[in-house]
C-alpha positions as MATLAB code, in Angstrom:
seq = 'XXXXXXXXXXXXXXXXXXXXXXXXXXXXXXXXXXXXXXXXXXXXXXXXXXXXXXXXXXXXXXXXXXXXXXXXXXXXXXXXXXXXXXXXXXXXXXXXXXXXXXXXXXXXXXXXXXXXXXXXXXXXXXXXXXXXXXXXXXXXXXXXXXXXXXXXXXXXXXXXXXXXXXXXXXXXXXXXXXXXXXXXXXXXXXXXXXXXXX';
ca = [
     -55.617   27.030   10.786;
     -57.177   24.071    9.017;
     -56.995   20.610   10.462;
     -56.438   17.629    8.217;
     -58.960   14.795    8.356;
     -56.302   12.253    7.232;
     -58.818   10.799    4.766;
     -56.229    9.497    2.294;
     -53.494    7.353    3.799;
     -51.089    4.721    2.572;
     -48.714    2.335    4.268;
     -45.122    3.478    3.836;
     -41.711    3.252    5.435;
     -41.430    5.473    8.524;
     -38.473    6.468   10.659;
     -37.897    8.357   13.881;
     -34.667    9.657   15.413;
     -34.251    9.032   19.118;
     -31.185    9.094   21.378;
     -28.898    9.208   18.343;
     -30.424    6.071   16.796;
     -33.013    5.662   14.044;
     -36.151    3.554   14.267;
     -37.336    2.184   10.922;
     -40.690    0.548   10.373;
     -43.929    0.802    8.459;
     -46.926    2.952    9.204;
     -49.819    4.869    7.704;
     -48.883    8.245    6.212;
     -51.449   10.903    5.346;
     -51.218   11.725    1.623;
     -52.444   15.297    2.193;
     -50.414   16.543    5.196;
     -47.658   13.924    5.500;
     -48.463   13.062    9.132;
     -47.427    9.656   10.434;
     -50.494    7.973   11.909;
     -49.167    5.621   14.561;
     -51.419    2.595   14.995;
     -51.115   -0.147   17.608;
     -48.714   -2.203   15.490;
     -46.345    0.648   14.649;
     -46.413    1.890   18.265;
     -45.653   -1.595   19.565;
     -42.759   -1.985   17.115;
     -41.412    1.430   18.148;
     -41.691    0.711   21.900;
     -40.055   -2.705   21.458;
     -37.193   -0.993   19.608;
     -36.840    1.700   22.298;
     -36.758   -0.913   25.066;
     -33.879   -2.723   23.352;
     -31.816    0.489   23.203;
     -31.013    0.319   26.917;
     -27.887   -1.827   26.626;
     -24.411   -1.446   28.077;
     -23.205    0.510   25.035;
     -26.017    3.058   25.338;
     -26.223    3.456   29.129;
     -24.907    7.034   29.113;
     -27.660    8.088   26.701;
     -30.255    7.276   29.372;
     -28.528    8.944   32.311;
     -29.510   12.395   33.538;
     -26.884   14.345   35.441;
     -28.003   17.207   37.678;
     -27.123   19.048   40.873;
     -28.890   19.614   44.195;
     -28.076   22.047   46.958;
     -26.506   20.813   50.174;
     -29.795   21.269   52.071;
     -31.752   19.338   49.446;
     -29.176   16.543   49.628;
     -29.543   16.401   53.431;
     -33.315   16.134   53.022;
     -32.803   13.344   50.481;
     -30.528   11.517   52.958;
     -33.263   11.717   55.585;
     -35.802   10.278   53.158;
     -33.472    7.430   52.146;
     -32.983    6.449   55.819;
     -36.765    6.173   56.125;
     -36.811    3.423   53.471;
     -34.322    0.649   54.354;
     -32.726   -0.974   51.329;
     -33.027    2.139   49.175;
     -30.254    4.462   48.110;
     -30.077    8.003   46.721;
     -30.187    6.957   43.081;
     -33.207    4.697   43.609;
     -34.951    7.455   45.546;
     -34.243   10.124   42.928;
     -35.477    7.835   40.152;
     -38.637    7.022   42.118;
     -39.366   10.660   42.970;
     -38.952   11.645   39.332;
     -41.286    8.876   38.140;
     -43.859    9.951   40.741;
     -43.622   13.555   39.576;
     -44.063   12.470   35.948;
     -46.998   10.145   36.645;
     -48.817   11.585   39.673;
     -48.143   15.328   39.614;
     -47.374   16.809   36.182;
     -50.327   15.260   34.273;
     -52.931   16.246   36.884;
     -53.695   19.974   37.105;
     -55.309   19.663   40.543;
     -52.113   18.148   41.993;
     -49.695   20.174   39.870;
     -51.264   23.416   41.140;
     -50.669   22.463   44.792;
     -47.120   21.377   44.080;
     -46.383   24.490   41.994;
     -47.699   26.714   44.795;
     -45.034   25.264   47.066;
     -42.391   27.216   45.147;
     -43.518   30.302   47.079;
     -43.017   28.584   50.443;
     -40.103   29.102   52.813;
     -39.433   25.347   52.696;
     -38.872   25.357   48.923;
     -36.788   28.524   49.055;
     -34.637   27.058   51.826;
     -34.035   23.817   49.884;
     -33.177   25.833   46.766;
     -30.713   28.184   48.467;
     -26.999   27.727   48.231;
     -24.652   26.353   45.654;
     -25.591   23.258   43.714;
     -22.660   21.271   45.005;
     -24.080   17.758   45.130;
     -23.869   16.078   41.702;
     -26.097   13.103   40.870;
     -26.379   10.767   37.899;
     -29.605    8.828   37.511;
     -30.188    6.150   34.885;
     -33.686    5.742   33.445;
     -35.369    3.238   31.183;
     -35.723    4.757   27.698;
     -39.513    5.164   27.859;
     -39.303    6.988   31.203;
     -36.565    9.228   29.820;
     -38.803   10.016   26.833;
     -41.518   11.154   29.279;
     -39.008   13.220   31.231;
     -37.754   14.878   28.057;
     -41.316   15.586   26.887;
     -42.293   17.280   30.157;
     -39.013   19.202   30.165;
     -39.722   20.430   26.637;
     -43.241   21.523   27.635;
     -41.703   23.407   30.576;
     -39.030   24.996   28.398;
     -36.235   23.516   30.521;
     -33.356   21.135   29.867;
     -34.066   17.638   31.234;
     -31.502   18.043   34.030;
     -33.034   21.324   35.258;
     -36.572   19.934   34.999;
     -35.537   16.927   37.095;
     -33.854   19.138   39.697;
     -36.979   21.299   39.966;
     -39.247   18.243   40.209;
     -37.107   16.741   42.997;
     -37.078   20.031   44.926;
     -40.871   20.212   44.707;
     -41.372   16.639   45.933;
     -38.835   17.109   48.759;
     -40.676   20.294   49.765;
     -43.986   18.421   49.887;
     -42.241   15.772   52.022;
     -41.256   18.284   54.740;
     -44.027   20.882   54.344;
     -46.495   21.275   57.239;
     -49.418   22.509   55.149;
     -52.341   20.103   55.834;
     -53.355   19.824   52.156;
     -49.814   18.954   51.089;
     -49.345   16.557   54.011;
     -52.479   14.712   52.887;
     -51.227   14.696   49.290;
     -47.960   13.169   50.514;
     -49.782   10.552   52.616;
     -52.451    9.566   50.095;
     -50.729    9.965   46.736;
     -46.949   10.172   46.878;
     -46.061    7.831   49.754;
     -47.958    4.750   48.471;
     -46.395    5.148   45.023;
     -42.950    5.671   46.523;
     -43.231    2.536   48.644;
     -44.423    0.524   45.641;
     -41.630    1.704   43.347;
     -38.916    1.151   45.961;
     -40.186   -2.376   46.708;
     -40.079   -3.226   43.015;
     -36.552   -1.846   42.512;
];
């Protein structure tokens, strides 16, 4: 498969569909392959547009609905009590952001967290009916990240989020020394920071 060098470009109108809306702007387009070459200006215009989408009329577009088992919900309750002033929605949002920023992009961490799926802790949290329904609202850019990682994983966003939460909750209660250290050094400081800023 040949790769295009994008040697011949011209500035043209560009558009991108997202969350049922269309971004329109200008950007460099490769004359040979048709690729849109996003530069700093076009990216900034796009991100400014995305940020403005999160209004009252669009709130449902940025909400992920998913289910957790009863045991996972009990574990979540325990975690919420550990952080006064937080609630389940704040905690779920924070845990998802941590998974997206501190686990998924880093193979060395992702491997440890993925290995937890073989543990009794993970299996116990996963067992039972998914009877606890949650709705979590995200900022559009965070939701874009969530959707991208879900697509890479081959899962719907709701299932990806459920799986991410189960993994983080398992790390939270796991006794394995490596995972306990990962919780203490990586997840906990980020969690405290996000919850303080909420």
